[in-house]
C-alpha positions in Angstrom: 5.2 9.4 18.7 5.6 12.7 20.6 8.6 12.8 22.8 6.5 13.1 26.0 4.6 9.9 25.1 7.9 8.1 24.3 9.3 9.1 27.6 6.1 7.9 29.4 6.5 4.5 27.7 10.2 4.3 28.8 9.2 5.2 32.3 6.5 2.5 32.3 9.0 -0.1 31.2 11.4 1.0 33.9 8.7 0.8 36.5 7.8 -2.8 35.5 11.4 -4.0 35.2 12.7 -6.1 38.0 11.0 -9.1 39.6 9.0 -10.6 36.7 7.4 -13.2 39.1 5.6 -10.2 40.8 4.3 -8.8 37.5 0.8 -10.2 38.0 0.3 -8.1 41.1 0.9 -5.0 38.9 -1.5 -6.0 36.1 -4.0 -3.3 36.9 -1.5 -0.5 37.0 -1.6 2.2 34.4 2.0 1.3 33.4 1.2 -2.3 32.8 -1.9 -1.4 30.9 0.1 0.9 28.6 2.7 -1.7 27.8 0.0 -4.3 27.3 -1.9 -2.1 24.9 1.3 -1.4 22.9 2.2 -5.1 22.8 -1.3 -6.1 21.5 -1.2 -3.4 18.9 2.2 -4.5 17.7 1.2 -8.1 17.5 -2.1 -7.6 15.8 -0.8 -5.1 13.3 0.5 -8.2 11.4 3.9 -6.5 10.7 6.6 -8.9 9.6 9.9 -7.2 8.9 11.5 -7.8 5.5 13.7 -10.9 5.7 12.1 -12.0 9.0 10.9 -15.6 9.0 7.3 -14.8 10.0 4.5 -15.8 10.0 2.6 -12.7 10.9 0.0 -12.6 13.6 -2.9 -12.9 11.2 -1.6 -16.3 10.0 -0.7 -17.4 13.6 -4.3 -16.7 14.8 -5.8 -18.1 11.6 -7.4 -14.7 10.7 -8.3 -15.3 7.1 -11.3 -14.4 5.1 -11.6 -13.1 1.4 -11.7 -9.4 2.2 -8.7 -9.5 4.6 -6.7 -11.7 2.2 -6.8 -8.8 -0.3 -5.4 -6.3 2.1 -2.0 -5.0 0.9 -0.2 -3.6 3.9 1.7 -0.4 3.4 4.5 0.0 5.9 6.3 2.8 4.1 5.5 5.2 6.9 8.1 3.4 9.1 10.6 3.2 6.3 9.9 -0.3 5.1 9.9 -0.7 1.3 7.3 -3.0 -0.3 
């Protein structure tokens, strides 16, 4: 992630920090939408760190069909060995 994007994410998190009971009123803000999109992407990527108990999101949402079951995920780009 480019440094400018990373800083934008940190700024979005900072702007949303504080009173979590009021978070719903900020649901339409660009900062909320950015963090929501990143959270959804992280969840649905189905990444489970080595040694983590799991299950992954695909199992949790019962996403299973023959073609998807054959997918071998390659997380080497983030330094995770297979």
